[in-house]
FIVEX-207362 format. One record per atom (N, C-alpha, C, O, CB): residue number from 1; residue in three letters; x negated, y negated, z negated. Coordinates in Angstrom, 3 decimals, decimal comma. Atoms other than C-alpha are relative to their C-alpha. Glycine has a CB too. Example, Ala and Ser with C-alpha at 12.3 -4.5 7.8 and 13.67 -1.06 7.14 Angstrom:
2
NODE_1_Ala_-0,890_1,190_0,000;
NODE_1_Ala_-12,300_4,500_-7,800;
NODE_1_Ala_-0,900_-1,200_0,000;
NODE_1_Ala_-1,936_-1,181_-0,665;
NODE_1_Ala_0,992_-0,027_-1,246;
NODE_2_Ser_0,820_1,190_0,060;
NODE_2_Ser_-13,670_1,060_-7,140;
NODE_2_Ser_0,770_-1,090_-0,730;
NODE_2_Ser_0,261_-2,198_-0,899;
NODE_2_Ser_-0,414_-0,462_1,415;
//
This chain:
65
NODE_1_Met_0,150_1,407_-0,316;
NODE_1_Met_33,338_54,226_-33,829;
NODE_1_Met_-0,241_-0,119_1,494;
NODE_1_Met_-1,041_0,633_2,052;
NODE_1_Met_-1,157_-0,650_-0,816;
NODE_2_Ser_0,186_0,165_-1,433;
NODE_2_Ser_33,580_53,023_-30,255;
NODE_2_Ser_-1,269_-0,790_0,275;
NODE_2_Ser_-1,777_-1,500_-0,593;
NODE_2_Ser_1,215_-0,697_0,630;
NODE_3_Glu_1,205_0,738_-0,372;
NODE_3_Glu_30,601_51,629_-28,385;
NODE_3_Glu_0,265_-1,492_0,056;
NODE_3_Glu_-0,666_-2,284_-0,089;
NODE_3_Glu_-0,529_0,484_1,343;
NODE_4_Lys_-0,315_1,425_-0,035;
NODE_4_Lys_32,431_48,304_-28,086;
NODE_4_Lys_-0,345_-0,666_-1,325;
NODE_4_Lys_-0,706_-1,842_-1,348;
NODE_4_Lys_1,480_-0,213_0,328;
NODE_5_Ala_0,305_0,565_1,308;
NODE_5_Ala_31,887_47,805_-31,818;
NODE_5_Ala_-1,478_-0,326_-0,137;
NODE_5_Ala_-1,850_-1,114_-1,007;
NODE_5_Ala_0,422_0,956_-1,098;
NODE_6_Asn_1,439_0,218_0,063;
NODE_6_Asn_28,111_47,847_-31,181;
NODE_6_Asn_-0,462_-1,149_0,881;
NODE_6_Asn_-1,655_-1,452_0,919;
NODE_6_Asn_-0,722_1,252_0,392;
NODE_7_Thr_0,412_1,064_-0,909;
NODE_7_Thr_28,147_44,995_-28,688;
NODE_7_Thr_-0,321_-1,267_-0,763;
NODE_7_Thr_0,286_-1,567_-1,791;
NODE_7_Thr_1,082_-0,272_1,034;
NODE_8_Val_0,401_1,280_0,560;
NODE_8_Val_26,483_41,729_-29,503;
NODE_8_Val_0,176_-1,027_1,094;
NODE_8_Val_-0,253_-0,810_2,227;
NODE_8_Val_-1,476_0,027_-0,538;
NODE_9_Glu_-0,174_1,041_-1,004;
NODE_9_Glu_27,455_38,555_-27,727;
NODE_9_Glu_-1,300_-0,768_0,131;
NODE_9_Glu_-1,710_-1,468_-0,794;
NODE_9_Glu_1,171_-0,950_-0,366;
NODE_10_Leu_1,283_0,635_-0,242;
NODE_10_Leu_24,226_37,281_-26,208;
NODE_10_Leu_0,198_-1,365_0,641;
NODE_10_Leu_1,147_-1,566_1,400;
NODE_10_Leu_-0,880_0,884_0,885;
NODE_11_Pro_-0,091_1,300_-0,666;
NODE_11_Pro_23,629_33,683_-25,202;
NODE_11_Pro_-0,335_0,165_1,475;
NODE_11_Pro_-1,061_1,089_1,840;
NODE_11_Pro_-0,949_-1,035_-0,664;
NODE_12_Pro_0,331_-0,118_-1,426;
NODE_12_Pro_23,476_33,093_-21,451;
NODE_12_Pro_-1,492_-0,233_0,217;
NODE_12_Pro_-2,100_-1,037_-0,489;
NODE_12_Pro_0,828_-1,005_0,841;
NODE_13_Pro_1,428_0,181_-0,253;
NODE_13_Pro_19,959_33,373_-20,010;
NODE_13_Pro_-0,324_-1,418_0,452;
NODE_13_Pro_0,481_-2,068_1,120;
NODE_13_Pro_-0,474_0,993_1,046;
NODE_14_Ala_0,422_1,356_-0,361;
NODE_14_Ala_18,032_30,128_-19,568;
NODE_14_Ala_-0,393_-0,091_1,470;
NODE_14_Ala_-0,241_-1,142_2,091;
NODE_14_Ala_-1,171_-0,442_-0,879;
NODE_15_Lys_0,446_-0,001_-1,390;
NODE_15_Lys_16,692_31,130_-16,154;
NODE_15_Lys_0,958_0,837_0,843;
NODE_15_Lys_1,332_1,936_0,432;
NODE_15_Lys_-1,450_0,543_0,116;
NODE_16_Pro_-0,838_-0,814_-0,889;
NODE_16_Pro_18,891_32,288_-13,256;
NODE_16_Pro_-0,740_1,274_0,396;
NODE_16_Pro_-1,943_1,246_0,652;
NODE_16_Pro_0,403_-0,804_1,264;
NODE_17_Gly_0,610_-1,268_-0,384;
NODE_17_Gly_18,258_35,934_-12,428;
NODE_17_Gly_-0,717_0,693_-1,138;
NODE_17_Gly_-1,426_1,676_-0,920;
NODE_17_Gly_-0,955_-0,220_1,115;
NODE_18_Ser_0,618_-0,670_1,134;
NODE_18_Ser_17,102_36,788_-15,931;
NODE_18_Ser_1,086_0,442_-0,977;
NODE_18_Ser_2,198_-0,086_-0,975;
NODE_18_Ser_-1,029_-0,928_-0,698;
NODE_19_Val_-0,914_-0,532_1,005;
NODE_19_Val_18,759_38,732_-18,740;
NODE_19_Val_-0,741_0,091_-1,323;
NODE_19_Val_-1,972_0,085_-1,354;
NODE_19_Val_0,563_1,391_0,422;
NODE_20_Ala_0,615_-0,129_1,322;
NODE_20_Ala_18,148_39,035_-22,471;
NODE_20_Ala_-0,005_1,470_-0,409;
NODE_20_Ala_0,990_2,172_-0,229;
NODE_20_Ala_0,754_-0,864_-1,057;
NODE_21_Cys_0,098_-1,356_0,536;
NODE_21_Cys_16,932_42,319_-23,963;
NODE_21_Cys_1,030_0,131_-1,121;
NODE_21_Cys_1,135_-0,766_-1,957;
NODE_21_Cys_-1,457_0,313_-0,520;
NODE_22_Ser_-1,047_-0,196_0,996;
NODE_22_Ser_19,760_43,726_-26,117;
NODE_22_Ser_-0,544_0,243_-1,402;
NODE_22_Ser_0,213_0,179_-2,370;
NODE_22_Ser_0,869_1,151_0,402;
NODE_23_Val_0,583_-0,265_1,314;
NODE_23_Val_17,338_44,511_-28,962;
NODE_23_Val_-0,774_-1,208_-0,506;
NODE_23_Val_-0,468_-1,731_-1,578;
NODE_23_Val_-0,916_1,224_0,058;
NODE_24_Cys_0,882_1,072_0,487;
NODE_24_Cys_14,680_41,778_-29,199;
NODE_24_Cys_0,358_-1,373_0,570;
NODE_24_Cys_-0,231_-2,380_0,176;
NODE_24_Cys_-1,442_0,324_0,344;
NODE_25_Leu_-0,497_1,233_-0,620;
NODE_25_Leu_16,496_39,125_-27,083;
NODE_25_Leu_-1,016_-0,726_0,865;
NODE_25_Leu_-0,802_-1,887_1,213;
NODE_25_Leu_0,473_-0,926_-1,056;
NODE_26_Thr_0,979_0,573_-0,914;
NODE_26_Thr_13,390_38,487_-24,944;
NODE_26_Thr_0,633_-0,116_1,382;
NODE_26_Thr_1,276_0,826_1,846;
NODE_26_Thr_-1,298_0,862_0,049;
NODE_27_Glu_-0,518_0,161_-1,356;
NODE_27_Glu_14,369_37,067_-21,542;
NODE_27_Glu_-0,949_0,652_0,993;
NODE_27_Glu_-2,162_0,443_0,950;
NODE_27_Glu_0,199_-1,494_0,340;
NODE_28_Ile_0,773_-0,720_-1,002;
NODE_28_Ile_13,221_39,233_-18,654;
NODE_28_Ile_0,708_-0,111_1,342;
NODE_28_Ile_1,928_-0,269_1,380;
NODE_28_Ile_-0,194_1,487_-0,403;
NODE_29_Pro_-0,650_0,018_-1,310;
NODE_29_Pro_13,835_39,183_-14,893;
NODE_29_Pro_0,914_1,216_0,144;
NODE_29_Pro_0,522_2,332_-0,198;
NODE_29_Pro_-1,055_-0,025_1,136;
NODE_30_Glu_-0,957_-1,093_-0,159;
NODE_30_Glu_16,903_41,283_-14,094;
NODE_30_Glu_-0,557_1,106_0,897;
NODE_30_Glu_-0,200_2,274_0,739;
NODE_30_Glu_1,314_-0,529_0,578;
NODE_31_Ser_0,548_-0,980_-0,938;
NODE_31_Ser_14,931_43,007_-11,328;
NODE_31_Ser_-0,910_1,026_-0,673;
NODE_31_Ser_-1,111_2,108_-0,122;
NODE_31_Ser_-0,765_-0,710_1,089;
NODE_32_Val_0,889_-0,943_0,684;
NODE_32_Val_12,576_44,672_-13,860;
NODE_32_Val_0,610_0,545_-1,295;
NODE_32_Val_-0,016_1,362_-1,971;
NODE_32_Val_-1,328_-0,673_-0,306;
NODE_33_Ala_-0,631_-0,436_1,250;
NODE_33_Ala_15,018_45,216_-16,756;
NODE_33_Ala_0,508_1,430_0,125;
NODE_33_Ala_1,050_1,824_1,158;
NODE_33_Ala_1,159_-0,941_-0,380;
NODE_34_Met_-0,623_-1,321_0,100;
NODE_34_Met_15,965_48,733_-17,794;
NODE_34_Met_1,437_-0,250_-0,437;
NODE_34_Met_1,702_-1,238_-1,122;
NODE_34_Met_-0,774_0,960_-1,017;
NODE_35_Ser_-1,379_0,225_0,415;
NODE_35_Ser_19,719_49,132_-18,266;
NODE_35_Ser_0,678_1,295_-0,387;
NODE_35_Ser_0,295_2,379_0,052;
NODE_35_Ser_0,781_-0,681_1,103;
NODE_36_Ser_-0,852_-1,101_0,401;
NODE_36_Ser_22,262_51,390_-19,884;
NODE_36_Ser_1,422_-0,493_0,166;
NODE_36_Ser_1,836_-1,437_-0,508;
NODE_36_Ser_-0,294_0,476_-1,475;
NODE_37_Glu_-1,342_0,477_-0,289;
NODE_37_Glu_25,779_51,048_-18,540;
NODE_37_Glu_1,035_0,766_-0,808;
NODE_37_Glu_0,931_1,979_-0,988;
NODE_37_Glu_0,298_0,121_1,488;
NODE_38_Ala_-1,136_-0,584_0,694;
NODE_38_Ala_28,939_51,678_-20,521;
NODE_38_Ala_1,250_-0,343_0,812;
NODE_38_Ala_1,146_-0,812_1,946;
NODE_38_Ala_0,108_-0,526_-1,485;
NODE_39_Asp_-1,245_0,223_-0,736;
NODE_39_Asp_32,608_51,346_-19,550;
NODE_39_Asp_0,179_-1,432_0,481;
NODE_39_Asp_0,543_-1,655_1,636;
NODE_39_Asp_1,162_0,374_-0,857;
NODE_40_Glu_-0,329_1,374_-0,352;
NODE_40_Glu_32,865_47,571_-19,584;
NODE_40_Glu_-1,169_-0,967_-0,112;
NODE_40_Glu_-0,968_-2,171_0,044;
NODE_40_Glu_1,106_-0,477_-0,861;
NODE_41_Tyr_1,132_0,908_0,145;
NODE_41_Tyr_29,363_46,169_-20,101;
NODE_41_Tyr_-1,299_0,738_0,312;
NODE_41_Tyr_-1,325_1,966_0,394;
NODE_41_Tyr_-0,043_-0,598_-1,424;
NODE_42_Thr_1,325_-0,555_-0,239;
NODE_42_Thr_25,679_46,707_-19,380;
NODE_42_Thr_-0,943_-0,535_-1,051;
NODE_42_Thr_-0,959_-1,735_-1,323;
NODE_42_Thr_-0,507_-0,338_1,423;
NODE_43_Gln_1,039_0,384_0,955;
NODE_43_Gln_22,910_46,668_-21,979;
NODE_43_Gln_-1,310_-0,073_0,775;
NODE_43_Gln_-1,576_0,791_1,610;
NODE_43_Gln_-0,096_1,020_-1,210;
NODE_44_Tyr_1,296_0,143_-0,648;
NODE_44_Tyr_19,481_45,436_-20,817;
NODE_44_Tyr_-1,107_0,118_-1,036;
NODE_44_Tyr_-0,944_-0,289_-2,186;
NODE_44_Tyr_-0,095_-1,346_0,748;
NODE_45_Phe_1,129_-0,219_0,896;
NODE_45_Phe_16,111_46,337_-22,326;
NODE_45_Phe_-1,290_-0,399_0,691;
NODE_45_Phe_-1,467_-0,155_1,884;
NODE_45_Phe_-0,065_1,468_-0,456;
NODE_46_Cys_1,261_0,458_-0,578;
NODE_46_Cys_12,650_44,856_-21,822;
NODE_46_Cys_-0,980_1,158_0,193;
NODE_46_Cys_-1,927_1,037_0,970;
NODE_46_Cys_-0,629_-1,075_-0,890;
NODE_47_Gly_0,898_-1,143_-0,143;
NODE_47_Gly_10,981_48,251_-22,165;
NODE_47_Gly_0,531_1,223_-0,721;
NODE_47_Gly_1,594_1,194_-1,342;
NODE_47_Gly_-1,378_-0,345_-0,523;
NODE_48_Ile_-0,421_-1,277_0,577;
NODE_48_Ile_11,177_51,812_-23,365;
NODE_48_Ile_0,103_-0,068_-1,520;
NODE_48_Ile_0,944_0,612_-2,107;
NODE_48_Ile_-0,970_1,101_0,401;
NODE_49_Glu_-0,049_0,096_1,462;
NODE_49_Glu_10,490_50,840_-26,997;
NODE_49_Glu_1,339_-0,556_-0,473;
NODE_49_Glu_1,947_-0,016_-1,397;
NODE_49_Glu_-1,143_-0,881_-0,517;
NODE_50_Cys_-1,288_0,592_0,385;
NODE_50_Cys_13,572_48,625_-27,228;
NODE_50_Cys_1,154_0,937_0,363;
NODE_50_Cys_2,113_1,063_-0,399;
NODE_50_Cys_0,193_-1,374_0,688;
NODE_51_Tyr_-1,054_-0,945_-0,383;
NODE_51_Tyr_15,691_51,158_-25,336;
NODE_51_Tyr_0,088_1,138_-1,007;
NODE_51_Tyr_1,184_1,509_-1,427;
NODE_51_Tyr_-0,259_0,559_1,413;
NODE_52_Thr_0,022_-1,101_0,959;
NODE_52_Thr_14,616_53,954_-27,694;
NODE_52_Thr_0,562_-0,443_-1,346;
NODE_52_Thr_1,319_0,296_-1,977;
NODE_52_Thr_-1,427_0,534_-0,173;
NODE_53_Gln_-0,510_0,526_1,264;
NODE_53_Gln_15,323_51,787_-30,744;
NODE_53_Gln_1,525_-0,148_0,066;
NODE_53_Gln_2,223_0,234_-0,873;
NODE_53_Gln_-0,664_-1,363_-0,331;
NODE_54_Trp_-1,445_0,172_-0,176;
NODE_54_Trp_18,805_50,923_-29,415;
NODE_54_Trp_0,704_1,351_0,038;
NODE_54_Trp_1,732_1,537_-0,613;
NODE_54_Trp_0,298_-0,788_1,288;
NODE_55_Arg_-0,604_-1,324_-0,128;
NODE_55_Arg_19,561_54,539_-28,489;
NODE_55_Arg_0,064_0,713_-1,350;
NODE_55_Arg_1,091_1,301_-1,690;
NODE_55_Arg_-0,786_0,846_1,003;
NODE_56_Asn_0,027_-0,649_1,308;
NODE_56_Asn_18,517_55,854_-31,913;
NODE_56_Asn_1,028_-0,631_-0,941;
NODE_56_Asn_1,719_0,081_-1,669;
NODE_56_Asn_-1,409_-0,088_-0,613;
NODE_57_Lys_-0,969_0,684_0,849;
NODE_57_Lys_20,617_53,225_-33,693;
NODE_57_Lys_1,427_0,363_0,416;
NODE_57_Lys_2,286_0,580_-0,438;
NODE_57_Lys_-0,207_-1,526_0,065;
NODE_58_Thr_-1,325_-0,342_-0,511;
NODE_58_Thr_23,623_53,994_-31,465;
NODE_58_Thr_0,368_1,432_-0,371;
NODE_58_Thr_1,492_1,693_-0,800;
NODE_58_Thr_0,054_-0,183_1,523;
NODE_59_Glu_-0,264_-1,398_0,344;
NODE_59_Glu_23,312_57,756_-32,018;
NODE_59_Glu_0,291_0,157_-1,492;
NODE_59_Glu_1,185_0,915_-1,869;
NODE_59_Glu_-1,191_0,879_0,397;
NODE_60_Lys_-0,228_-0,076_1,453;
NODE_60_Lys_23,094_57,287_-35,805;
NODE_60_Lys_1,374_-0,547_-0,362;
NODE_60_Lys_2,071_0,027_-1,198;
NODE_60_Lys_-1,092_-0,776_-0,764;
NODE_61_Ser_-1,297_0,584_0,328;
NODE_61_Ser_26,159_55,045_-35,867;
NODE_61_Ser_1,148_0,892_0,484;
NODE_61_Ser_2,209_0,913_-0,139;
NODE_61_Ser_0,121_-1,398_0,617;
NODE_62_Gln_-1,039_-0,877_-0,509;
NODE_62_Gln_28,154_57,542_-33,788;
NODE_62_Gln_0,125_1,282_-0,819;
NODE_62_Gln_1,213_1,848_-0,921;
NODE_62_Gln_-0,275_0,338_1,443;
NODE_63_Thr_-0,050_-1,219_0,798;
NODE_63_Thr_27,225_60,502_-35,986;
NODE_63_Thr_0,258_-0,300_-1,469;
NODE_63_Thr_0,535_0,612_-2,247;
NODE_63_Thr_-1,295_0,778_0,149;
NODE_64_Gly_-0,266_0,397_1,372;
NODE_64_Gly_27,661_58,543_-39,211;
NODE_64_Gly_-1,132_0,293_-0,963;
NODE_64_Gly_-0,918_0,317_-2,175;
NODE_64_Gly_1,220_0,670_-0,476;
NODE_65_Lys_1,154_-0,297_0,854;
NODE_65_Lys_24,170_59,358_-40,515;
NODE_65_Lys_-0,869_-1,210_-0,175;
NODE_65_Lys_-1,887_-1,145_-0,864;
NODE_65_Lys_-0,818_1,137_0,575;
//
């Protein structure tokens, strides 16, 4: 399964310069967001917990377990 299949279309942020966490959808300033870049998009995370949750889910979907 390609990573594109895991993308979720997020609503645009309410505040300029902010992004939505890809897991919990909390809006955070882009300057403090963690990110994981892929070929055509960037995933943003509010913290290590959401990043770890996303990474584990992505790894499971890629291995089929």
